[in-house]
Every structure is written in C-alpha cells, then in structure tokens.
C-alpha positions as CSV (number, residue, x, y, z in Angstrom):
1,M,-76.3,-44.1,-31.8
2,P,-73.8,-44.3,-29.0
3,E,-73.5,-41.0,-26.9
4,S,-70.9,-38.7,-28.3
5,A,-68.2,-36.9,-26.2
6,Y,-69.0,-33.9,-28.6
7,D,-72.2,-31.9,-28.8
8,A,-71.4,-29.4,-31.8
9,V,-69.2,-29.3,-35.1
10,M,-67.5,-26.0,-35.7
11,V,-66.1,-24.9,-39.1
12,V,-63.0,-23.0,-38.7
13,S,-61.6,-20.7,-41.5
14,F,-59.3,-17.9,-42.6
15,G,-62.3,-15.4,-43.4
16,G,-62.5,-12.6,-46.0
17,P,-64.0,-9.3,-46.8
18,E,-67.5,-8.8,-48.0
19,K,-67.3,-5.1,-49.2
20,M,-64.3,-2.6,-50.1
21,E,-64.3,-0.8,-46.8
22,D,-63.7,-4.2,-45.2
23,V,-60.5,-4.8,-47.2
24,I,-57.9,-3.1,-45.4
25,P,-59.0,-3.9,-41.8
26,F,-59.1,-7.6,-43.1
27,L,-55.6,-7.6,-44.5
28,E,-54.4,-5.8,-41.5
29,N,-55.6,-8.5,-39.4
30,V,-54.0,-11.1,-41.6
31,L,-50.6,-9.4,-41.6
32,R,-50.3,-8.2,-38.0
33,G,-46.9,-9.1,-36.6
34,R,-45.5,-10.4,-39.9
35,N,-42.8,-8.9,-41.9
36,V,-44.8,-7.9,-45.0
37,P,-44.1,-4.4,-46.5
38,R,-47.3,-2.2,-46.6
39,E,-46.8,-1.9,-50.4
40,R,-47.4,-5.6,-50.7
41,M,-50.4,-5.3,-48.6
42,L,-51.9,-2.5,-50.8
43,E,-51.0,-4.6,-53.7
44,V,-53.1,-7.5,-52.5
45,A,-55.7,-5.1,-51.7
46,H,-55.9,-4.1,-55.4
47,H,-56.6,-7.8,-56.2
48,Y,-59.8,-7.4,-54.0
49,E,-60.9,-4.3,-55.9
50,M,-61.0,-6.3,-59.0
51,F,-63.7,-8.2,-57.4
52,D,-65.6,-5.1,-55.6
53,G,-64.1,-6.1,-52.3
54,V,-65.9,-9.5,-51.8
55,S,-63.9,-12.5,-51.3
56,P,-65.7,-15.6,-52.2
57,I,-64.7,-17.5,-49.1
58,N,-67.5,-16.5,-46.9
59,E,-70.0,-17.6,-49.3
60,Q,-68.2,-20.8,-50.1
61,N,-68.3,-21.5,-46.3
62,R,-71.9,-20.8,-46.1
63,E,-72.3,-23.3,-48.9
64,F,-70.3,-25.8,-47.2
65,I,-72.0,-25.6,-43.9
66,A,-75.3,-26.0,-45.5
67,A,-74.3,-29.2,-47.5
68,L,-72.6,-30.8,-44.2
69,E,-75.7,-29.9,-42.0
70,A,-77.7,-31.8,-44.6
71,E,-75.2,-34.6,-44.7
72,L,-75.1,-35.0,-41.2
73,K,-78.9,-35.0,-40.8
74,R,-79.0,-37.7,-43.5
75,S,-76.7,-39.9,-41.5
76,G,-78.6,-39.4,-38.1
77,I,-75.7,-37.3,-36.5
78,D,-77.6,-34.6,-34.3
79,L,-74.9,-32.0,-33.8
80,P,-75.1,-28.3,-34.7
81,V,-72.8,-26.6,-36.8
82,Y,-71.2,-23.5,-35.9
83,W,-68.8,-21.1,-38.0
84,G,-65.8,-18.8,-36.8
85,N,-63.0,-17.1,-38.7
86,R,-59.3,-16.2,-37.9
87,N,-59.5,-13.0,-39.9
88,W,-62.9,-11.6,-40.4
89,H,-66.4,-11.9,-39.3
90,P,-67.7,-14.3,-37.9
91,M,-64.5,-14.1,-35.6
92,L,-63.6,-17.0,-33.6
93,P,-64.4,-15.2,-30.2
94,E,-67.7,-14.1,-31.4
95,T,-68.5,-17.8,-32.2
96,V,-67.1,-19.3,-29.1
97,E,-69.0,-17.0,-27.1
98,K,-72.3,-18.0,-28.8
99,M,-71.4,-21.9,-28.3
100,K,-71.0,-21.1,-24.6
101,A,-74.5,-19.2,-24.5
102,D,-76.0,-22.1,-26.3
103,G,-74.7,-24.5,-23.6
104,I,-72.1,-26.3,-25.8
105,K,-69.4,-28.0,-23.7
106,R,-67.1,-29.9,-26.4
107,A,-66.9,-29.4,-30.1
108,L,-65.2,-31.0,-33.0
109,A,-63.4,-28.5,-35.4
110,Y,-63.2,-29.0,-39.2
111,V,-60.3,-26.4,-40.2
112,T,-60.7,-25.6,-43.9
113,S,-57.0,-26.4,-44.6
114,G,-55.8,-30.1,-45.4
115,Y,-52.3,-30.0,-44.8
116,S,-50.0,-29.6,-41.9
117,C,-47.8,-26.8,-41.2
118,Y,-47.7,-23.7,-38.8
119,S,-50.2,-21.3,-40.6
120,G,-52.4,-24.4,-41.7
121,C,-52.9,-26.3,-38.6
122,R,-51.1,-25.1,-35.3
123,Q,-51.8,-21.5,-35.8
124,Y,-55.5,-22.5,-35.9
125,R,-55.4,-24.4,-32.8
126,E,-53.7,-21.7,-31.0
127,N,-56.4,-19.2,-32.3
128,L,-58.9,-21.4,-30.7
129,I,-57.1,-21.5,-27.5
130,Q,-56.9,-17.7,-27.6
131,A,-60.6,-17.4,-28.5
132,R,-61.5,-19.7,-25.4
133,E,-59.4,-17.5,-23.1
134,I,-61.2,-14.4,-24.4
135,V,-64.5,-16.1,-23.6
136,G,-63.4,-17.4,-20.3
137,D,-64.9,-19.7,-17.7
138,D,-67.1,-22.5,-19.4
139,A,-66.0,-21.7,-22.8
140,P,-66.3,-24.9,-24.8
141,V,-63.2,-27.4,-25.5
142,I,-62.7,-27.6,-29.2
143,D,-60.7,-30.3,-30.8
144,K,-59.7,-30.5,-34.4
145,I,-60.3,-33.4,-36.8
146,R,-57.1,-35.0,-38.3
147,V,-55.7,-33.8,-41.6
148,F,-56.8,-35.8,-44.6
149,Y,-54.4,-35.3,-47.5
150,N,-54.2,-39.0,-48.1
151,H,-57.8,-40.2,-47.6
152,P,-59.2,-41.9,-50.6
153,D,-62.1,-39.6,-51.0
154,F,-59.9,-36.5,-51.2
155,I,-57.9,-38.0,-53.7
156,D,-60.9,-39.4,-55.6
157,V,-62.5,-35.7,-55.6
158,N,-59.2,-34.0,-56.9
159,A,-58.8,-36.5,-59.6
160,E,-62.3,-36.0,-60.9
161,R,-61.8,-32.2,-60.8
162,V,-58.8,-32.6,-63.1
163,R,-60.4,-34.8,-65.3
164,E,-63.2,-32.1,-65.7
165,A,-60.6,-29.5,-66.6
166,I,-58.8,-32.0,-69.1
167,A,-62.1,-31.8,-71.0
168,K,-62.1,-28.1,-71.2
169,L,-58.7,-28.3,-73.1
170,P,-58.8,-28.3,-77.1
171,E,-59.4,-31.8,-78.2
172,N,-55.9,-32.0,-80.0
173,G,-54.4,-31.4,-76.4
174,Q,-56.4,-33.6,-74.1
175,N,-53.6,-36.4,-74.7
176,S,-50.8,-34.2,-74.6
177,Y,-51.3,-32.0,-71.5
178,V,-49.2,-31.7,-68.2
179,I,-50.6,-30.9,-64.7
180,A,-49.3,-28.1,-62.5
181,F,-50.4,-28.8,-59.0
182,T,-50.3,-25.6,-56.8
183,A,-50.1,-24.9,-53.1
184,H,-49.8,-22.0,-51.2
185,S,-46.2,-21.0,-50.5
186,I,-44.9,-20.9,-47.4
187,P,-41.4,-19.8,-45.6
188,M,-38.7,-22.3,-45.9
189,S,-38.3,-22.0,-42.1
190,M,-42.0,-23.1,-41.7
191,A,-41.6,-25.8,-44.4
192,N,-38.7,-27.3,-42.7
193,S,-40.4,-27.9,-39.4
194,S,-43.7,-29.6,-40.6
195,D,-44.6,-32.3,-43.1
196,Y,-46.4,-29.7,-45.3
197,V,-44.2,-30.5,-48.6
198,K,-44.1,-34.3,-47.9
199,Q,-48.0,-34.4,-47.5
200,L,-48.6,-32.5,-50.8
201,E,-46.2,-34.3,-52.8
202,E,-48.2,-37.4,-51.8
203,T,-51.4,-35.9,-52.5
204,C,-50.2,-34.9,-56.0
205,R,-48.7,-38.5,-56.5
206,L,-51.9,-40.1,-55.5
207,V,-54.1,-38.1,-57.6
208,A,-51.6,-38.5,-60.7
209,E,-51.5,-42.3,-60.0
210,R,-55.5,-42.2,-60.2
211,L,-55.2,-40.3,-63.5
212,E,-52.6,-43.0,-64.7
213,L,-50.0,-40.0,-65.3
214,P,-46.4,-40.7,-65.1
215,A,-44.3,-38.7,-63.0
216,D,-42.7,-36.4,-65.9
217,R,-46.4,-35.1,-66.7
218,W,-47.0,-33.4,-63.4
219,K,-45.2,-31.1,-60.7
220,L,-46.1,-29.7,-57.3
221,V,-45.3,-25.8,-57.7
222,Y,-46.4,-22.9,-55.5
223,Q,-48.3,-19.6,-55.7
224,S,-49.2,-16.7,-53.5
225,R,-45.9,-16.0,-52.0
226,S,-46.0,-13.0,-49.7
227,G,-43.2,-11.6,-47.0
228,R,-40.0,-9.8,-47.9
229,P,-38.4,-10.6,-51.3
230,Q,-35.0,-11.8,-49.3
231,D,-36.7,-14.3,-47.2
232,P,-36.5,-17.8,-48.7
233,W,-40.1,-19.3,-49.6
234,L,-41.2,-22.6,-51.1
235,E,-40.5,-22.7,-55.2
236,P,-41.0,-22.9,-58.0
237,D,-43.5,-20.1,-58.4
238,I,-46.5,-21.1,-60.7
239,L,-45.7,-18.2,-63.2
240,D,-41.8,-19.4,-63.4
241,H,-43.2,-23.0,-64.1
242,L,-45.4,-22.0,-66.8
243,Q,-42.6,-20.1,-68.4
244,G,-40.2,-23.2,-68.1
245,L,-43.0,-25.4,-69.5
246,N,-43.3,-23.3,-72.6
247,E,-39.5,-23.3,-73.1
248,Q,-39.9,-27.0,-73.1
249,G,-42.5,-26.8,-75.9
250,V,-45.4,-27.8,-73.6
251,R,-48.4,-26.4,-75.2
252,N,-51.3,-27.6,-73.0
253,V,-51.5,-27.4,-69.1
254,V,-54.1,-28.3,-66.4
255,I,-53.5,-26.1,-63.1
256,S,-54.8,-28.1,-60.2
257,P,-55.0,-25.9,-56.8
258,I,-54.3,-29.0,-54.8
259,G,-53.5,-27.2,-51.8
260,F,-56.6,-25.4,-51.3
261,L,-60.1,-26.8,-50.4
262,S,-62.1,-23.9,-52.0
263,D,-61.9,-21.4,-55.0
264,H,-61.2,-18.2,-52.8
265,M,-59.6,-15.1,-53.7
266,E,-56.0,-16.3,-54.0
267,V,-57.2,-19.2,-56.5
268,L,-59.4,-16.6,-58.5
269,Y,-56.6,-14.0,-58.8
270,D,-53.2,-16.2,-59.0
271,L,-54.6,-18.5,-61.4
272,D,-57.7,-17.4,-63.3
273,V,-55.9,-13.9,-63.5
274,E,-52.1,-14.1,-63.5
275,A,-51.5,-17.6,-64.7
276,K,-54.2,-17.2,-67.4
277,D,-52.6,-14.0,-68.6
278,K,-49.2,-15.7,-68.5
279,C,-50.7,-18.7,-70.5
280,E,-52.2,-16.4,-73.0
281,E,-48.8,-14.3,-73.3
282,L,-47.1,-17.7,-74.2
283,G,-49.5,-18.9,-76.5
284,M,-50.5,-21.9,-74.2
285,N,-53.7,-23.6,-73.6
286,M,-54.7,-23.8,-70.0
287,A,-57.6,-25.2,-68.3
288,R,-58.0,-24.7,-64.2
289,A,-59.4,-27.5,-62.1
290,E,-61.8,-26.6,-59.5
291,S,-61.0,-27.4,-55.9
292,A,-63.0,-29.6,-53.7
293,G,-65.4,-27.2,-52.5
294,V,-68.7,-28.7,-51.8
295,H,-68.6,-31.8,-54.1
296,P,-70.7,-34.4,-52.3
297,K,-67.9,-36.9,-51.8
298,F,-65.9,-34.3,-50.1
299,V,-68.7,-33.3,-47.9
300,G,-69.2,-36.9,-47.2
301,M,-65.6,-37.5,-46.2
302,I,-65.8,-34.7,-43.6
303,R,-68.8,-36.5,-42.1
304,E,-67.0,-39.5,-42.2
305,L,-64.3,-37.8,-40.3
306,I,-66.6,-36.4,-37.8
307,Q,-68.0,-40.0,-37.2
308,E,-64.4,-41.3,-36.7
309,R,-64.2,-39.1,-33.7
310,I,-67.5,-39.5,-32.1
311,G,-67.2,-43.2,-32.1
312,L,-69.3,-44.3,-35.1
313,R,-66.4,-45.5,-37.2
314,S,-63.5,-47.8,-36.1
315,E,-61.6,-47.8,-39.3
316,K,-59.4,-44.6,-40.4
317,Q,-59.3,-44.5,-44.0
318,A,-56.0,-43.4,-45.6
319,I,-53.9,-44.7,-48.7
320,G,-50.5,-44.2,-49.9
321,K,-47.2,-44.3,-48.0
322,Y,-47.8,-42.8,-44.8
323,G,-51.2,-44.0,-43.2
324,A,-53.9,-41.8,-41.2
325,N,-52.7,-38.9,-39.5
326,H,-52.9,-38.4,-35.6
327,D,-56.1,-37.1,-34.1
328,F,-54.5,-35.0,-31.3
329,C,-51.2,-33.1,-32.3
330,P,-48.2,-33.7,-30.5
331,L,-46.6,-30.5,-28.2
332,N,-44.0,-29.9,-30.5
333,C,-46.0,-30.4,-33.8
334,C,-45.7,-27.8,-36.7
335,P,-43.8,-25.1,-34.5
336,A,-44.1,-21.4,-35.5
337,P,-41.3,-20.2,-37.9
338,V,-38.4,-18.2,-36.7
339,R,-38.9,-14.9,-38.5
340,P,-35.8,-13.2,-39.5
341,P,-35.5,-9.5,-38.0
342,M,-36.3,-6.7,-40.3
343,A,-33.2,-4.9,-41.5
344,A,-32.4,-1.5,-39.9
345,S,-33.2,1.5,-42.1
346,K,-30.3,3.8,-43.3
C-alpha cells in the first residue's frame, strides 16, 4: 500500500440532541445568526418532544462509523476514524483538539451531506477552518471528499431502497404508484448560487432510470422549510405535492428522501408523521423509502472515495450527464446566501 498523504478520516455531521434539556441549546446553535422567528424554533422543539428529545442522527452516525471502520479494516486501510458535529457534541473543535493531541497531521473528511450548496458543503468547510483556528498551532489540515450524487453505487442504493418501499404498498398499487423524491428546501438565494437543484434532479433521474420509471411517474419536491414566510424557498412542499397528486386521482405514492443520507429527525417528523397524516387524510397509500444509512454498498462507496484520495484508485466513478465532481472546491464555490434584512417593527 502506498504511503498516504492522510493519517485519519473524519466524519463531519450536523449533530442532534440526545435528551430534552439539550433541545433548546441545540436549536439555538442551529439558528444562530439566521432570520428564524423564535416561534418557529419552539415549533421545531415540539417535534423533538414527540421523540423524548432524542434525535436519531447521533446514533446513526455511531452505526455508520462502526461500519466504515470495519470496511476500512477489511480493505487494509489503516486510518483511524474521528467524528465531529456542527451543532452538538462531539463538536468540531473538541474533535480537532483530540486529533491534534493524537498527532494527526492531515485528515480526509466525509461530510454527511451529498449535494453542493452553502449549508451542505461550504459552510461545513468554513466550520472546519473555524475549528482549526480555535485549536491553533499544529491543528490538522482537513480536506473534504467530493460530493457523490451521481456515483453509481449511490444510485443503486437509493433504487434498492425505493424497490423495498414499493413492496410495502398494497399489491394492487405496486404497478400504479408515483414517486415523490424529497430534499431539504433551501432559500432561493442559496439555490441560485449553487448546483444543488441540478445535482438533485440528476440523482432523481438516474434512480428513476434504474427503476425504468417514466418522467411523469416521479417528481423532486422539498420538505423542512424554515425561515420567514415572506422569503422565497425551493418549492413545491411535499404536503402541497401530495394534495396535488390526490386531485389528479393518484392513490399510491412512494416518498424517497433522496436529499438525505440518514433517517434523522426531519425525515421522521416531516415524512413519517406529517406526510403520513396527510396521506391518511386524503385516503392515499404511502410507503416511505429508507435513506442510504448504513447500507453496505453505501459504506463501501465512501471507502472507495477515500481510496480515490489516498492514491489507491485512479478511476473516479460517476454516471449521467455531469461526470465526477471536483476534489477541491473553487474559492467561489457555493457562496453564502445574501439574507434579506428583518423588517423594522412598528
């Protein structure tokens, strides 16, 4: 095995509370500096109350790390795996400090976000820079692996998840369903300065192609909108889309959270609670596909992307119209959105 420029792998994620008293401090971290009304924050806090204040994302990250460590070991890749979050413990500066103490000089980061936009890519890179500045001298250099929205293994895993969901529909609906692919809505100012929508649409198209599904049987829609009502965000919302499908006479729908990599709180609440309730209200049959999670082929894909960067693979796998994404983001990539000012109170 050739000597690698990297001596560690780092899993970088969003973070989430693990008990009720964590919820408000966690949400304050998430929303700091954003124009989100406090009423909205308290509304989201109620979502966590329904699950006793426990977000599944941290446990899912633990499961993923265990699977990745085993995958790396099987492949003869001797790199320790660290974990740091943007918004809750283990926080990124804590993890970077530990890496420094362990003598790590250069790490390769897998960010639990598969698409390019400010909040899903550049902001994480900025968070890593800030963490290194907090730690100070001798903090490890941390590079991010490329986005993988069009990697054939990612497409295969999502197609398999959808097939599993189709099998949960009533037998008479398994040939007459439509798919609603969902992704996190973001402000139009963020969407317009990134490839977020283009990449998502390509992923959806490639998964539908794997399923031999025509274009009129699937659609990319959005969920988890936050921010002020007057600010434009990506639409249509999943609940509005379900209403429209019902008016068209659609009775069977598969919802695939294509924009998410694990079944965390937004997937559980927005789809398994709100969308499910909406379908029941409309008399529609709904099956929700799982996200990639710890599917062996997905974990293997992350191992492969690590191998690309440490010099063990020369070919970069990508299918579809756009080819493999860049390894190092250009300086002007995914700029921060210009947030509209808050209106003066009267």
